[in-house]
C-alpha atoms as one frame of an Amber mdcrd trajectory, in Angstrom:
protein
   0.008   0.018   0.051   2.935   2.331   0.681   4.334   1.739  -2.835   0.946
   2.558  -4.578   0.703   5.703  -2.450   4.228   6.864  -3.460   3.439   6.198
  -7.085   0.315   8.332  -6.706   2.466  11.185  -5.174   4.988  10.766  -8.111
   2.135  11.135 -10.730   2.387   7.698 -11.998  -0.622   5.523 -12.803  -2.090
   3.887  -9.658  -4.675   1.126  -9.206  -7.249   2.782  -6.736  -8.439  -0.445
  -5.378  -4.969  -1.091  -3.792  -5.150   2.114  -1.976  -8.770   2.004  -0.796
  -9.310   0.622   2.634 -10.785  -2.819   2.877 -14.337  -3.285   3.919 -13.973
  -6.835   4.896 -11.148  -6.584   7.400 -11.055  -9.916   9.353 -10.228  -7.941
  12.521 -13.631  -6.299  12.286 -15.532  -9.496  11.595 -13.943 -12.268  13.705
 -14.848 -15.778  12.849 -15.695 -17.821  15.900 -13.397 -20.828  16.285 -14.624
 -23.768  18.439 -12.325 -24.550  21.250 -11.580 -28.312  21.659 -12.047 -29.371
  25.316  -8.801 -29.690  27.178  -7.592 -33.200  28.164  -8.687 -32.447  31.878
 -12.302 -31.751  30.724 -12.656 -35.077  29.043 -13.595 -37.999  31.013 -10.526
 -40.150  31.416 -10.285 -43.345  29.364 -10.871 -46.348  31.622  -8.886 -49.721
  31.582 -11.994 -51.466  30.021 -12.294 -48.895  27.240  -8.449 -48.734  26.578
  -8.082 -52.497  26.485 -11.207 -52.703  24.141  -9.484 -50.148  21.866  -6.256
 -52.217  21.917  -7.938 -55.356  20.890 -10.065 -53.716  18.173  -7.007 -51.800
  16.788  -7.245 -52.335  12.979  -3.466 -52.276  12.668  -3.268 -55.594  14.578
  -3.863 -58.639  12.296  -4.438 -61.271  14.970  -5.556 -64.726  14.457  -8.658
 -65.972  16.110  -6.584 -67.828  18.794  -4.410 -64.798  19.552  -7.478 -62.547
  19.819  -9.050 -65.070  22.263  -5.925 -65.044  24.377  -5.765 -61.256  24.542
  -9.616 -61.240  25.385  -9.008 -63.735  28.276  -6.083 -61.406  29.412  -8.418
 -58.333  29.194 -11.122 -59.905  31.192  -8.739 -60.932  33.831  -7.140 -57.455
  33.969 -10.445 -55.709  34.198 -11.688 -58.024  36.905  -8.424 -57.716  39.050
  -7.566 -54.017  38.379 -11.022 -52.659  37.700 -12.975 -51.631  34.743 -13.467
 -47.988  35.949  -9.868 -47.357  36.830  -8.487 -44.625  34.537  -5.868 -46.160
  32.313  -3.497 -43.243  33.003  -3.512 -44.132  36.724  -2.316 -47.844  36.242
   0.622 -48.185  38.401   3.352 -50.687  39.351   1.137 -51.712  42.437  -1.755
 -52.677  40.021   0.627 -54.867  38.023   2.174 -56.616  41.197  -1.413 -57.180
  42.311  -2.228 -58.829  38.975   0.900 -61.067  39.390  -0.172 -61.977  42.890
  -3.619 -63.172  41.569  -2.023 -65.099  38.671   0.393 -66.810  41.058  -2.556
 -68.660  42.813  -5.270 -68.533  40.160  -7.141 -71.842  39.958  -7.089 -73.687
  36.539 -10.627 -73.255  35.052 -11.453 -70.746  37.872 -14.520 -69.452  35.982
 -15.925 -73.105  35.773 -14.905 -74.178  39.357 -15.785 -70.967  41.135 -18.421
 -69.083  38.941 -19.552 -66.834  41.615 -16.061 -65.717  42.754 -13.889 -63.015
  41.283 -10.449 -64.079  40.098  -8.973 -62.505  43.139 -11.403 -64.457  45.489
 -10.677 -67.593  43.609  -6.941 -67.178  43.989  -7.215 -66.374  47.704  -9.443
 -69.579  48.075  -6.790 -71.628  46.319  -3.977 -70.152  48.187  -5.692 -70.974
  51.572  -6.768 -74.463  50.492  -3.493 -75.524  48.909  -5.147 -78.649  47.220
  -6.680 -76.779  44.252  -4.910 -77.075  40.956  -3.527 -73.740  39.785  -2.689
 -72.490  36.342   0.787 -73.301  35.206   3.550 -70.625  35.431   3.854 -70.633
  31.678   0.089 -69.889  31.427   0.399 -67.071  34.183   3.363 -65.581  32.435
   1.656 -65.647  29.029  -1.387 -63.758  30.583   0.962 -61.201  32.151   2.874
 -60.898  28.780  -0.373 -60.161  27.087  -1.047 -57.463  29.798   2.481 -56.100
  29.213   1.852 -55.843  25.457  -1.311 -53.858  26.197   0.681 -51.518  28.457
   3.294 -51.018  25.719   0.608 -50.074  23.303  -0.877 -47.673  25.916   2.632
 -45.935  26.300   2.949 -45.732  22.427  -0.648 -44.076  22.304   0.396 -41.861
  25.090  -2.299 -43.116  27.395   0.435 -43.970  29.995   3.634 -41.954  30.600
   5.663 -45.190  31.252   5.137 -48.892  31.329   4.447 -49.871  34.965   5.147
 -53.680  34.441   8.637 -53.187  33.148  11.089 -55.281  35.238   8.627 -57.251
  37.290   9.913 -60.770  37.731   8.090 -63.631  35.947   6.237 -66.231  37.855
   8.307 -69.363  38.419   6.971 -72.788  39.319   9.135 -73.007  42.294   8.107
 -69.637  43.919   4.429 -70.489  44.050   4.245 -71.869  47.543   3.332 -69.908
  50.679   6.367 -69.125  52.762   6.524 -70.445  56.337   6.490 -66.867  57.711
   3.052 -66.300  56.058   1.496 -69.774  57.255   0.955 -68.659  60.803  -0.585
 -65.326  59.629  -3.002 -67.348  57.260  -4.054 -69.779  60.025  -5.058 -66.963
  62.500
């Protein structure tokens, strides 16, 4: 605009539309822009919702057997940790708790104890001692599936870091109740 004004002062030809003020100045007619809700305003994604999103993720080409294994792990995690727990609040304590339940979870717990939660079934098996529990390999497989979900949650920025990292796997030799715990159980 300054150049056109200088041309006019020098007596050179000028395009008048370049000098005239605009009637459609955006500053005079602001366009409303919708503001997205901040992350704190949104309801937090729960463990059940996040795990469902993980299983339904279209980038994962799972076989029917793999999908069923992850579905079993999801049901167990939701039952032990809680379906309403915000996924961002899952901590190492939750993962240790899951390991403790897996350590004494009865084989076919859903069929043997249909009215008990996995935690109650594991506590029952721990106290009785004569109930067949799932193998260490099966327990570690379930925990590995949970760990895979946690990795996905970190990659999706639902978790800041993976809470299960470094937890020791369940070994067949460490599944018995220690002598120090026995008196506490019998009381």
